[in-house]
C-alpha positions, 0 to 999 in steps of 0.5 A: 421190421421190429418183429424180425429183429426181436425174434433172434433176441428171443431165441438167445434169451431162451437158450441162455436160460436153459440149464447146461446139465442136469442135477442127478441125485441117483444113488445110496445116501446114508444119514440121519434125521432129527424130528420134533413133534407135538401130540397135543400133550407133550413135545418130543424129539426123536433122532436116528443116525442109521437111515438109508435113502435109495434114490432113482432119478427119471429125468427130473422125477425121483423115487425114494425108498427110505430104509431104517438100517437099525431095524432093517425095515423099509420106513416109507417111500417118497416121490418128487422132483429135482430142480437144478440150480441154473448156474451150477446145474450138474452139481447143485439144486433143490429137491421136493419130496412127498411121502407116498402115503400123503393124502388130501386130508391131514386128519385121515392120512399120514402126510409128509412133505420135504424140501432138501438142498442137494449138492453132488460132486460128479468127479467123486460121486459124493454129495449131500442132501440137507433140509426139512420136512413137515409131517402130520399123523392122524388120530389112531388107536396106536397114537395120538394126532401129531404134527412135527418137523424133521431135519434131514442130513444125508451123504451119498455113499454110492452113486450107482442106481439102486433101481427104485421103481418110478413113482409110488408103489401101488 
């Protein structure tokens, strides 16, 4: 008897915790990053205010193409996922991203992982992405081994899907 009474309660709890909508960060985002790093000898700060993120979302997965507008070159690709806020699932959440070149050996590969707060307005198509990333650059003939942290600040300027291919380019 007790199991029969608990089954409906379990169903109610399951449905109550499911998100009512899905946070969608698809679009073109314009903004800047500010990074500080250390190469074993000096601390450096770099800032660039002309950056563009092209983001396509596939369910909870996202693919990002990051373009340096000042030089009109693709900087890097990221892949990751979106976690919608349970109380505001269509307008707020968190985004986890990893640079597609991130590898298991920090001494062998450029690696970067980001955690961003996302906020979007469905009525206006606008939004913000803010947060931090941590990266490491291995020793190379061009540069010394480096570790750094970046602050990201982006605003959505167009909610249309830029058609970034799902996953990392390969």
